Each structure stands twice: as C-alpha cells, then as structure tokens.
N, C-alpha and C positions, 0 to 999 in steps of 0.2 A: 596452336588451341583453335576452337569453331566461337564463331562469331554469332551473338545473337542478333535474329531479325523478328522483324514481325508475324505473325503469324506460326508461328513456331508454339509448340508446348509441351515440357520435357516431362514427361510423370515418373520419377523415380522415388527410392523411398529417400536420398539424402538431397534432392536437389529439385526445384517445380519451378519453370519461368510460366506465366499467364499476364492475358491480358483480358483488362477488364473496361468496357467501354474505349476513352482516353488515356486507360492507366495500363501501364505496364508496368509487372513486378515480379523479380526475383525474389523467390521463397527458398531456402538455408536450412539446415541445423546443425552440421556437424560446430563444436568449439572450434577446430581449427581455421574451419571458413569463416568463423564468426572472431575469431581474432582478426583475419586479412580486413574485415571489413570494419572492423574496430578501427584498423592501421591507416583505414583511409576515410577518415570519419572526418578530420582537417580541425582546424582553429575553431570553428562555427557548426558541430555537427548541426544535422538538420534530421528531423521526424516527420512522418505524414500530420500534417495541419490536421485536426477536428471543426473545420469550418462549421459546421452549427454554431460549435460555441464561439469562434470568432468572430460569428457574422451577429452573435447576439451583444458581444463587446461595442462590434460597433454600431450597431443600432440602436444604442443605449445609452451611445460614447459613454463607455467606461474602460480603462486603459487595458489592457492585455496585461497578467505577468507573467512569468520566464516559460512557463508550459507551452507559451500560445506564441511567443518570440523567437526570433532567428535574426542569426549574423551579429552585429555587435555591442548593440542594442543588448538584446539577451547574455552575451558575457557578461558585462557589465552588469548589471544583475544580477546574475546568476553570481557571480564571486563574493560580491556584497552579502546575498543571502545564505550562503558558504556558509560563512563567518558563526552566521547564529543558530543555525540547523542541522551542520553535518560536520561542523569539526568535534573533535571530541573533548575542547572546554565546555561546547556550546550542551554537547550530550549529560557533563556531569554538570551541569545548570539545570537540565529541565526534568534528567532521573528521577532524582525525589515527589514529581509532581505528577509523575506517571505512576510511582509505586504507592503513591498514597490513593489512587484514582482506584488501582490495583486491588490493593486493600479493604478498599472502603466494600468493591463489590462482591468478593469474597465472602466476608463478613455480614452482607446481605443474603447471600447463597443460601450459606450455614444456617442463617433466620429460618431463612426458608424452608430449607430441607429439616430443619429444627421441628417447625410450626406443620410444615405441611407432607409430609413425607412418612415414609410406613417406619415401623421401630422393627430393626433387624437386633441378631445378638452385637456387634460391635457398635450399632448407633443405627443414625436412620439415612434414609434411603428414596430419593424424589427421580423420576422418569419427569424431565420438562423438553419441548424444542426452546435451545437456549437463545435461538439468534437473536428474536428481539430484546433480550437481555445483552446480550453480545454488541445489536449495534447501538445500544444504551451508554454501552460501556465507552465505544468508541467517541461517543460526539463529547462523553462530559471528558475522555480524556484528551482529546483535541480541543475543545477550549480551552480545560487548564492548562495547557502547554501553548497555547497562541495568544491567552487572553488575560493570561493570572488567574484565571476567577472560576467557580462549580458553577456551574445553575443547577445544577438538583436532578439528574436525571434517575438517583436512583433513591429519591421518595415518594409514599406511595401513591401522588397524585403527579406524576411530573408536565411542565407547564405545556399546553396546546403546540404554543410557539417550538418548542423542541422538535415535538410528532409532527407537526409541520413538515420544520424541515425535514428530516429524516425520510419524507415521503415524500418531500422534493425533490430530494436526493435520486431517489432510487424512480420518480419518473424522466428525472436528466438523462438516466443511464439510459432507462428503456427504449427513448426517444430517440438518442443520439445514433444508435446503428441505422435504422431506413433515411435518418437524412442525410448521411455519410455520401450517398449518391444522386444526391438529388441536390438542384439549385436554391440553397437555401434564404438569398434575397429575395428572389420567384419570388419563395413561398412567403415569404415575408411582409411582402406587397398583395400578394391575395388575400392574405388574411386565412392560409390554410389552418384547418383546427391542429395538424401534426406540431405545425412550426409553432403554433401558439400554447399546445401546451408546453413546446420546448421550452421556449421565453418564457413562458408564466413559472415555469417550479427555475429558470437559471433567476429571477426576480425574485421568488421567494430566498433564495440561499445566496444572493446580496443584501437583500434586507434584513434576514438572520445577520449576516456578520455585520453590517452595517453598524446596528444597536450596539451589538459587541464594544465593535472597533470606539466607538461615540464616548463606551464608558470607558474605557481604556485610556485615550485621549482625556479626558477627564480629569480619571484617576494621577494618571503621568504629570498633567499641567500641575492640581493641585500640590504633587509629591516636589516637582522644581521648582512651586512658589515656595515652596518651605526650607527649600534649601537642599534637596535631594534627588538623586536621579531615577533610573528606571529600576536599581535592584530595587528600590521600597526602601522600608526600614532596616535598616542595620545591614546594608546590603543582599536582601532576602530578591532573591528570582521572582519578576511578576509576570513573567509571559514572552514569548518572543517580538508579539507588537511592542510590548515595554523597550526592547531593546534595539529593535531599529528603529524605534522614535529617537530614544534618548540618541544615539548612533547621527541620527541627522544626515544620512549619506545619499537616503532614497526618500522622495517624496513623498507626504502622504497619500496621495493616489497611485502612487506603484505601491507603497504599502499596503492600503486596501483592496488592490488587485490581487496581490501574491498571498494575505494571510487567507482573500474570497475562497483560492485557487488550492490552496495548504487546507483548509477547510473544508470544501467538498470532496477533495479525491481523498478525505484521510480517515471517512466513516464506511463506508461498502468496501473498501478497497482493504481495509483492518477486520473489521468484523467477519467479511466471510469468510477468510483464511482459519480465525480459529475456531469455525465451525468444522469447517473441514478437518483441522488439530484434536479438536479432541475427539469426534471422530476417530480416525485413526487411530488415539489413544487407546481408547475404548476397545477397540476390535482387535488391538496388539496390547494385551495385559503384558506379556516381557519384556516390549518397547516401553511400555508405561512404568514399570516398576524400576525397570534398569535408566528410569531415567530422576525416577525420584527419590533414587539411596542415592544418585550424584547430587540433585537438589538439595536435598536435608541435610548434607553433606557441608556442600559451598555455607547454606543458611547459617546451618552451627557456626561455622569459622568467622563467618562476616558480621556476626553481631548487630545485628539489625543491618546493615547498610549492602545498601542494595544493590549499588555500582560490583562492590566486592564479591557477592554474591555470584553475579552474573558471570564476572570473571570467571570464575569459582567449576562453570555448570557447561562447560562447552557445548554438551549434549541439545542444551535447552537454544542455545545458536543452530543448533544441525537438526531441532526439532523443525524450525523454525522453516531450515531450507530446504526437510524435504518434505514439505507439509507444500511449500512453493516450486519444488521439482513436480509434482504429481501433479497440480492444481494452481498454475500459477495465473495472478489476477486477469491478470490481460495476455494474450495467447500470443502477441506479436510482440517484434523490439525490430522499430524500423530506422532504418538510414539512407543518406543519399551520399555515396563516397561521390567525394570531391575531385580523385585519380579514375581513369581505368584501371580496372581490376581484374585478376585473373583467378577465377572459383569452378573449383570440380573442369581445370581445363577449358571454361566458356570463357570468352572477353566480355566482359559485363558494363559499357560507355559509363563515365561520370554522369551524373546524375539520378540515373537510373533509382525507382525504387528497390534497395534491398528489405526483405522481410527476414529477421532469425525467429523459426516457428519453437515455440519455446513448448507446448504442448508434447509433440513428437521429441522434439529434443528430451526430454524427464523420462518420457517411455520406451526411449530407442536401448538398443541393446549394444550398437555400435557405441552408446557413450556410457552407458552404466550400466555392472554386472549387475543379473538379479536383477532390474528396474522394476518388478512389479510389488517386490518386499520393501514396507518401511522399513528405515532403519538409518535413524539418524546419526547415530556410530561414521558411516560411512564419508562422512565429510572432514571427520579428521586428520583421515588420509588423502582423497581425493580431491579436496577444493586446491592444493597449490600442485599435487603430482599431475603429470600428462595421462597415464591410464588410456583406457579403449577412447578413442576419438581425435585425440589430441588436445592443442587447445589451450592445456595450463585451468584455468581460474574461467573461462568463459562457459560452462556448466552450469554456473548457480545467477540465472538473469533475470530473477523474476522482479527486481527492480531497473534492470536494465543494466547500459555500462556505461564509461569512462565519464568524460564531462558534461556529458546531457541523459544521467541515469536521475531516477526519480527525487527530487530534490527534498521529499518529507522521508526520506528511507529509512533515514535515522530513529525519526518520530517512529514508527511501524513498526520496527524489527522489535527497540526495548519492549514499545507497547506488550506486544504480541509478547516477547518473551516473557515481560513481570507476570502479564496474566497466566501464563501458561504455571508459574513457577506457582504463585500464590496458589491456584487452582489444585495445582500437584498436592503442595504440603498441608492440603484441609481436605481433598477429595481423592476416593476411586471413585474412577469412570467406565463404566462399562455400559456395551449396545446390546439390544436384542437381536440383532443380526450382522454376520461380519460380510456382506454380500458387497461387490463394492457398484460407489454410490454416481447415480445416473447423473448426470452432471448438463447445462445450458448453456449460452453464451448468450447474454445480451452487450454491453458493453466490455463485462467483465465475465468472468467464471464463476458460476456459484451450481453449488445445487441443485438439482431439480426439483425435490423438495428436503424442504430444512431435516435434515437428523436427529431424531431426538439418543438422550442420553442421560444415562441414569448415574446420579451424582449421588456418592454414599462416603457419610461420616468415616474420615479414618479413628 
C-alpha cells in the first residue's frame, strides 16, 4: 500500500488527506472505511479536542466533563454516566418527562393556531417560523430531564434568564469555529474580544446550570432528610441530577461539569434537526401521511403509553435518522487510531486524525440508493444490512459511534421522536416552497434562513 507523506493531497470522492498548519487529517466517507476506523479506536477512543472549551474550563478552574476528557479518567466517568443517560432502564425513567413537555408544546401550539390562524374548511391554519418555539421546547425538555423541574418556557412571558441562556449557547457555538485554529490561552491573556465573547457565553451557561443544580441539591437533601432517595415521593423520578447524586459515585464537581455539558449540548443540537424534519415532512406530504398513519395506529394501541407508542412506530425512528442523514448536526466524527490501519490502500499511521465526513456520506450514491429522496422507510431495510458501500450499521453516524458516541444520544432521539409524534397527531404540515434548503455551518449545520411551516389542525 501507499504511505501518506507530508505534502501529499489526495482529492477523490471517497478519500482525502490534507494538512492545515501543523494538523494532518485524513477524511473518509465509506461506511466500510469507518468500520475499520472503529476497530482501531482502542479502549479509550479519542476525538479532536475543542481547545477553546477546554481552555475556558482551565482558566475558570472548572472540572471537565466526559466531552473534554480522554484516557482512563474519561472511561471511568463515562461508564457511570451511561447507566443514567444511555441504558434502557434510564430511558424508561426519563421518557415520561420528555413526553409531558412534548404534549404541552403541542397543546400550546394548538391554542395559538386556533387563536391566530386563519379559518379553513377543516379547521385552522397558521404559518410561522417555528425555530424560536423549538429552541424553547429543547431547553424546557432538557431541564425537565436533567434537573427534574420545569422552567416555564411555554408561558406567555418566559424568564429573561432562560432567554439569556439560549442566546449564550448560540454565541458560544458561533465563536467556537474561529477559535479552533488560534491559541486560546494567548487570546485569553490579551483579552481579545473574540475570546471574551466566547468565555462570557460559557460563564452564562455555567451560571444558569449552577442555579438549577443548587436547587436540585437542596431538593435531594430535603428528601434524604425525610428518609427518601432521589426518586422522590413514591419512587417518582426527579431527574438525572438526582439519580447521579443519590448514587454518589461521581463527585458533585464532576456531576456539575457533565450536567452543564449535557445542558449546553442539548438545545441547538435538538432544535435545529427538528426544523429540518418539519420542513421535509411539509414538502413530502406522502411521507408525512405514511408516518402519521403508523403513529396514529401505534398511539391508539399504546393507550397513552409513550414508550409503547414509540416502539409501535418505527417510522418515527427512521424519520429522525433520515433527517440526520441529510442534515447531520456535526458534519464530521473524528478518531485517532491506536494502531496503523489501511484505508483505500493507503497506510495511515497510528495517532493520525481521521475524520468520517457525514454530510457527503449521507448524500453519496455509493452509500445510499436515490440519496436525494427523503425516505424514513429506508432504515427498516438498510440499517443492519450491507447494501451499497458496505460497513453494515455505519451509515447512521450523526451521534457518533462506539464507546465515544454522544452521551446525550438517547435523550435527543426520544425528545425528537416524541415531539414529532405529537405534532403529527395534531397537525398537518405544509410549506410554500419545495426547494432544497440552503444551509450554513457554524459549529453545527443549520438552515441559512429558518424555514416557515404551516400548521393546520386535523
């Protein structure tokens, strides 16, 4: 096989090597190649460190959560977190909290459509940009699951604190990319405006989380003093924070670090894919009706049990996968192989940054049949099969893969599925144009202009 040497640049559809400054990167997209990368990630998988985030923690003397950790320390913390956020029993505990927020969102939207929408033959109809509402939904849902409390974002006058938090997350994401290839510590010492904006945004995020955590600590101590545990009265689930504190296996400082990371990472990354999903349903009415028929049947059989309803409507899971295939939140997944590997007949030395490029993967004819077509049903047959491109299950990678996949994956997947389920049970969606959405990339992929969606009552 050929050997990569500094100065080579390989421009092909399936493989690309580049050097930017002192960083050398190999870019791949075939699932079979990503499968080989997965087999070489080792016991402590490592991805590219977002140094601006790490520098903020270091300069503010905050502990780092699993997103910013590596090695044995990362693995120890991650295994403890998995039990409360990834495993099936944990999902069963927090699913009702997500369902409650999704139902409330749709009830509020239905009231708004009835009040402000135009009268039609079969009901009312309202055209809006739903992005501000979806951001509020994502924050409300995250708080309910993480802290076990509602923060009232669906009221007519949501708190300034919560609005400030959403703006801070957007500012943090927008200022991260330009800082990636600059020395953050130098900018910190110089008091550079870009660094100050970034650090201030993180300070607001941490302050917001700290207030919620302190309230959670007080609730837990009151419950424990009364002879109870994190479950509250009669085993009631009161949030992931309470579960972690009750187990006592992570220090409060580490719980604070990881809860804050989950909080900051769970708003835009859920709200933006929901914008894309609603738009694709609106411009694909036949697909929308197909999913709705299955959702209605599953909901009727489940008798109001959200977990059973989701199990009976696999097209909802396919809908989220299909949305993230076309519009991945993060456009790459990185690993540093612990051993030398061969990809596309090229020898890649251990320790090289290898990136799986999700955007071209999701739209490649070498991987998907008719990739431009929005088809949630494709995941029923391709998810485990080989199909074009090989690589088995390495076609859907929006949440990463292996032990280092997104720790908030189960929260996000179920949050999106539940909201889409209740929206489809209540509204018919349409859009004025079926043109492809223009997108932009900050730290996440998002619409250049948020799409306007028409919600019509069923």
